[in-house]
N, C-alpha and C positions, 0 to 999 in steps of 0.2 A: 330344088324348087326355092323360090324366094319366100321370105318371111311374110306371113299373112298380116293384114292390118290389125287383127285381134291380138296377135302376138306382140306386134310393135306397141300397141296400146297398153298391154300388160306391163311391158318393160318400162314404158314411160311412167306408169302409175307407181311401179316399184321405186324408180329413181326419185320420183316426187315425194314418196313416203319417206325415203331415206333422207330427204332434205328437210323434213319437218323438225321443228325445235325439240319435240319430245324424243324422237329417235336419235337426233344428233346429240342430245344430252346424255342418253343412255350409252351411246358409243363412247362419248368422252369420258363418262364415269367408268366404263369398262376398261378403257386404256389407263386411267389413273383413278383407281377406286378408293382413294383416301385423300384428305386435304393436308397440305403442308401447314406447318405452324409458322405462318408468315410473320406474325408479330409475337416475339417471345414474351411480351408482357401480358398477352391474353392467356390467363391461367384457367379461368372458369369455362370459357367458350372454345377452348382448343379441341382439335380432333383427337379422339381417344386412341391409345395404342392398341395394336391387335391382340397382344397377349392378355391384357385384362378383359377385353371384350370376349375373347374366346373362352376364357375361364368362366366369365359370367354366364355365357350361353350354356356351357356344360353344367353349371349349377342349376340353371333353369330346367334343363333336361332332367337332372336328378330329382328336382322337386316334383316332377310329373309322376314318379313312381307311387304306387298306392301305399297307404299307411294303415292306421288301425281301424278307421271308420270311413265310409264314403264321404266325400266332400263335394260341395257345389262348385260350379265353374268360377264363380266370383272369388271364392276363397282360394281356389287354385291360382288365380291370377295374382292375388296378394302374396301367397307363399312364393310364387315364382319371382315376383318383383323383389321381395326381401332377400331371398337366397341369391338371386342374380347380383344384387348390390354387394352382398358378402363375397361372392365370387370375383367381382370386379376389384374389390379391395385386396383380396389375396393375390389376384393376378398382377396388380400394381406393385405389391410388395415383392413378388417373385421377379418381376422385370427390373425393379430397382436393385435387387440383390445381384441379379445376373450382370447388370451393367457395372456394378461396383467391383465385381471380381473378374470381369473380362480382361484378358491380357492382350488380345488382338485389337488394334485400333480399327475404327470404322472405315470402310471404303465407300464413299458416298454413292458412286454409280452402282456398285454391287448391292449396297443396302437398298437403294431405290428399286432396283430390279427385283430383288427378293421380296421386298415389301409389297410391290405391285402384284406379283404372282400369288403371294400369301393371301392378300386381301381379295383377289379374284376367286381363289379357291373358297375362301370363307363366304363370300356373297353368293356363291353357287350352292355350296354344301349346307350352310347353316339354315337357310329357309326351308330347303327340302327335308332335312333331317328334323327340323322343328315341327313341320306338318306331320311327319311320320310319327314322331314321339308323342305329340299331342293326341293324334288319332288313336295310337296304341293305348295311351293312358285312359281314353274313354272306354275302350274294351276292358281294361283292367278294373276300372271303377264299376262297370256293369257286373263283372265277375265277383267283385267284392260285395256288391249289393245282394246278389243271389246267395252268396255264402252266409250273409247275415239276415236272410229271410225277407229282403225287400224286393219289390218289383224291379226288374232289370232296366226299365225305362229310365233314361237319363238325358237331361239337356246339357250339352257340352259344346259351348261356343268356342271353337278353335281360334278364329281370328280375335275374338274379344279377350281370350285368355292371354294370347301373345301380346296384344296391344296394352292391356292393363299391366302386365308384367314389365313391358318396356317402359311405359310411362312412370310407373312407381320406381323402377330401378334408376331411371334417368333423374328423377327428382331427388332420390337419395344420394346419387353421385354428385349432382350439382350442389346439394347441401354440404357434402363432405369437402368439395372443392372450395366452396365459400369459406368454410372453417379454416381450411389450409391456407387460403389466400389471406385471411385475417391474421393468422399466425405469422405468416411471412412478413406482412407489413408491420406487425407489432415488433418482431425481431429486428427489422430494419431500423425502426425508431430507437429501440433499446441499444442497438449497435453503436449509436453515437455517444451513449452515456456509459456503457459497460463493456468489459472485455467480451470478445466474440463468444466464447463458451458459456459465459454467464448469461449473456443476452439470449442465446438459444434456449438455455434451461429455463430462464424466467419466462420467456415468451411462450414456451410450450406449456408450462405450469399454469400460467394465466389463462391461456386458451382452453385448456382442459377444465379449469374451474368454471369459466364462463359457460361452456357447453353443458357441463354437469348441472350447474345451478339452473340454467335455462330449461333444460329438458326435465329435470326433476321437479323444480319448484314452480316454474311457469307453465310448461306444457302439461306435465303430469298432475301435480297437486292442484294448481289453480285452474287447470283445464279439464282433463279427463275425470279426476276424482271429484272436483266440485260439481261438474255436470251430473255424474252418476249419483252423487249425494242428493242433489236437488230432485232428480227424478225419483230416486228411491224413497226420499222423505215424503214426496207427494203420494206415491203409491202406498206407503205405509199408513197414511191417513185415510185411505179409501177402503172399500169393501167390495169383494168380488160379487158380481151379479148372481142373485139367487141365494146368497148366504144371509141368513137372518139370525138374530139373537136366539140362543138355545132356551127351550122351555124347561129343561132339566135343572134342578137345583144342584146336581152333582157335577156341574161343569162351570168353569170360570166364565164370567160374563152372564151367567144365568141368574135366576132368582136367589137372593141371599148371598151372592158371591162377594168376596172381599175385593174383587177386581172388576171394575166397570167394563162393559162391552166396548165402549169407545176408547179405553186405555189398552186394549189388547194388541193393537197393530194389525196390519193386513193379514199376515200369516197366522197370528193368534186367533183372529176371527175365523179364518178358514178352518183351523184345527178344532176350535170349540163349536163353531156354528154348524159343523157337519157330523157331530157325534151320532153314533148309532143309538137306536132305542131298543128296548128289550124285545119288542114285537118284531123288529127287523131281524134281529139276531135269531130269534126263535124260528122264524120262517125259513131261514137258511139251514140251521142246525137240526131243526125238528125236536128240540129239547127246550125246557123252561130256561129263561135267561133273566139277567139283571140289566139295569141301565148302567153303562160303564161310567167311570169317573175320568174326566180329563181336566187337568190343571195347566194353566199357561200364564207365565209372567213375562210381560214385554220389557223391552229395554227402557221404555218410558215409565219409570217408577212413580207410584203415587207420592204425593208431597211428603207424607209421613215417613217415607223410606228414602228420602233424598240422600245423595252421596255426601260423605264427609271428607275430611282432609285425607284420611287413609284411602289410597287408591283401590284397595281391595274391598272397602266397605260397600260400594254399590252392588257387588256380586254377592256379598254376604246378606245384604238387605233383600235382594231378589230371592235368595235361598230361604231366608226366614219367612218371607211372605208366602212362598210356595208351600212351605211346611204347614203354616197356619191354614192355608186353603186346603191342603190335603187332610188335615185334621177335621176341618169343617165338613168335608164331603165323606168322611169315613173311609178314606182311601187305605188306611193302615189295617182295615179289617177285611180287605179284599184278598183273594187268593194270590194274585200276582200284582206287583207294583213295579212299573217300568219307568226308568229315568231316560229320557230321550235327549241326545245331543242334537242341536239344530244346525242347519246350514247358515251361511252368512246372512240371509234375509230373515231367518227365523223359521224356515220351513220344516215341517215334520211330515215324512212320507206317509200318506194315507194308507198305502198298502201295508206298511209295517204296523200302524196303529190298528186298523180294522182286522187284520189277520189275527193279531193277538186277542182282540175282543171276541171275534167269532170263535176262536179256538177254545176260549175259557168261558163261553156263554155270558160274556159281559161282566164276569166276576174279576174285573181288572181295574187298575188305575194307571194312568200315564201322565207324567209331569214333564214339562219342558220350560226352559227360560230362553228368552231372546237376548242376545248380546249385541246385535247389530241389525239394521234393516237394509244394509248394502248387499248387492249381489255377492255370491261366494268368491268370485275372482277378485273383487275389490276388497272384500273382507280378508282374503288371504294376504293381500299386499299391505293393508293398514290395520286390520283388526284381528289377526290370527291369534295373538296371545290372549285377547279377550275371550275367544272361544274356549280355550283351556281353562282360564280362570273362572268364568261363569259356571261352566259345567262341573268343575272340580268342587266349587263351593256348594252347588246343588246336591251332588252325589254325597258329599260329606254330611250335609245337614239331614238329608233323607236317611242315610245309613245310620246316623246317630239316633234318630227317632225310632227306626225299626229295631235297633239293638236294645233300646230302652224298654221294649215290650217283652213279656214272657215269651220264651222260645216257642212254645206251643201255639201261640197266637200271632206269630209274625207272618207277614206275606212273603212270598218269594221275591227277592229283590233282583231285578235284571236291568241291564243297560243296553241301549241301542243307539245307533246313529248312522247316518249316511253321508259320505263325502266329508265336508268340513265338520259335520256333526260327529262322524266316526273318529276323526282326529281329536276333537274335543273330548270325547270319552276316553280315548287312549291316553291323552295328556293328563287325565285325572288320576292315573295310577303309575306306579314306579315301573312295573313290568308285568308280564303275564301272570306270575305267581301272585302279585298283589291284586290284580284284577279278579282272579279266580277266588282268592281268599276273601275279598271284600264284597262279592256278589254271588248270586245263585246262577249266573250265566250271562252271556252277551251275544247279541246279534249285530254285527257290524257290516256295512255294505259300502263298496267302492272307496276303501280307505286310501287317502292320498299318499303319494310316495314319501312324504315327509312325516307320516304318522310314526311315532317312536316304536310302539310294540310290534305292529305288523311288519315293519321294516326289519327289525331285529329277528323276528321269527323266520322271515323269508331268507335272511342271510344265514341262519343256523338250521335251515331245513335239512331233513334226512337226505342222505346221499342218493342220487338217482332221481329225485323228484324235481320236476320243472318249477321254475319260479312262478309261473302262472297258475299252477295247481300244486303248491308245496304240501309236503307232509312233515309234521313236526312231532318227534318222539312217538312215531307209529300211531298218530292220531289219538293219543291217550286222552286229551282234553280239548284240543282245538282242531278244527277241520275247515277246509276251504271248498267252495262249490260255485260253479257256474250253472250246471244242470243238477240241482240239489238231489233229486231222486236217485241219481246214479252216483254223484260225487260224494255225498255224505255217507254212503255205504262203504267207502274205501278210506283206509285199509280195513280188511275184515276183522281185525282184532277188537278187543274190548274198548268201549268208549265210556270213560268214567264221568262222574259229575263232580263239580259243575262243568258245564260245557260252553265253549265259545265257538260260534260259527261265523266265518267270514264269507260273505257273498262277494265274489271277485271275478269279473269277466276278463277273459284274456285280452279282449279288444277295448278295454276301458282306458282311455288316455289319462283320466284323472289319477288312476293308480300308477301309471308309468311315467308321467311327466316329471322331468328333472333336468336341471342345468347340466348334469353329467352327459346328457345326450349330445351336447355340443361337440365333444371330442371323444367320447367313449361309446363303444358298441354295447348296448344293453343286453342283459341276460335273456330278456323275453324275446329277443330275436334269434336266439340260438335254437338249434334243433333239439327236441321236437317243438314245433310251433304250436300255439294254442289252437283249439278247434275252429275258431272263427277268424284266424289270421291267414291272409292269403300268402301262398308261397312266393308270390311276386314282390313281396315287401323287401326293401333293401335299407341298409344303414349307410348314410353319407355324413361326414362331419358337417356340422352346422345345419345342413338341410333337414335331417331327421328331427332336430330340435324344433324347427319352425313348423314342420308338418304336424308334429304331436301337439304343439301349442294351438294350432288351428283346429286340430281334431277335438280339443276340449270344447271349443265353441259349438261344435255340431255333434257332440257325443250323445245328445238327447234325440237326435234325428233318426235313430234306429229303434227297433223293438227289442224288448227284453227276451232273452238274456244276452244282449250285446251292447257295446258302448257303455254308457253310464246309466243304463236302465236295468233295474233288477226286478221290477214287477212282482209277480206272485211268488217269487222265490222266498219272500218273507214267511209265507205259510210253512214251507218245509223247514226254514230256519227255526222258527218258533217251536214247531212240533218236535224238533231235535233238542232244543235248549230247555224248554219248560213245558213238556207235554202234560195234558190233564190225565187223571186216572182213567184207564180204560181206552185211551185214544189209540187208534190203529193206523196202519199205513193206508188202508182204504179210506179212512176219514181224511187223511192228509190229501190224498188224490182228489177227493170230491171237493174239499174246500179250495184247493189250488185251482181247480177248474173254474169254480165260481168266481174267485177273486180275479182270475185272469180274464174272464169274459165280461165282467161288469165294467161300467164306466167309473173311473175314479172321480170322487166328488170335487177335487180341486187339483 
């Protein structure tokens, strides 16, 4: 039978479709899926080689693996772009090395045929595998969210992740090519004046210096840091909604205080303006209570305590003012006196402060000094040493005042800190023995990887104990906990005094972040993994470093005890370090439940 008119029409439409510019372009690209480098002088705009592109895509795939805490799709795109650019750089170096050592000369026709087939395979396989890996990463993120007590719902924009990663990677590659182009042109100019080896060396050194100064001094110092400083300074001058000056004379910024309310800074006003009252404490504990003492000295010292030529004097001035305020409030007559190390912005964890005050019925005093108003990540980069100096001077001044009193009337002196504040406390002592000899106990949470004492203790931990839950000298004086009710009971042997408790979540990126992640597989990824670490986590050179770096930015996006949140664990920690007379495990459970359920004041 002859072909029907409908069949002939379909064939005509197919032929017409095949002649459209789009389809013709696709066919042409399929036959030749890469561009020739027609002009050798085009260095920035030339078509990339397949090897660097393939390595970049592999690094992007590696970045999709889960890490310590769940991350949003936007940050996944950022991590993918950065790691993709690193992969492109490594691929370029590998290709240059292979060409340098190759003994067989190129065969142009064979090279073109092989390159065409390789690019065709890449353009078919890479998009399909990318969609599969991104989709699988969404499932892995949901499983990680469930493991850390979050709802499994997740917004995961697969096209946007890939697009953001490609754009960011391309921008970084273009920047690197521009730098390389500049170096080439500089070397070409120097070639006319100097011997070739000297011209190359000088050109590379000058280029490296220009890039370093540009990135460090212009982009970072005058860009990122200046912007963060201006924002933080404006914030430090404000007051959180609902925070009002305290009515208690036992609190800095209150009636009779040596420190004015307006001089306390944003975090100081949060700390003193939310102090508990005796009635609040009594309603929770069911026992008579006292109004607690809270003392805070901001980084903006009153004029009488202005800094002198000695760079240590501002910190000693803060400490002297803090001791005067402690004397005024009768802090040295309290049962417990706590020195709190603050984070970069001057923050004191309200869970830590209120847990201690509830535990001892308000018969407490807490003192803290602010060394910076910058966010912790900025303070780590520019003010880290200030944290140790300020806290060291405070602890020394308070300890000297306590020791000057008769032994029978001294308060128990304890130290506490979270994150950069924990580092500041550790930096105030030579080692664990010095800490235990100089205090009646310590409660430290989320100590950063660069903290001297905890790092040493983890390295010297008892054999067989994992780095995320180490044991040191059979728990004789120091113990670690993520789930305190269970963890602080181990090992079952005696626990002497004074005691130090480290609240440390296995999934806390602040604890584990280190530049060592670039090239070394960390101990916390070895079996057995921590209780809230997904078994799907993997270590890849360079990739894991950037994953953990991004994890720090979202480490507060989970609930305690996961990420960098420690919540009501402070109740159990204080109950172990400095328990009141007659305090029981049942009391700890009741107070833990209350602190966990209440809304934090700031």
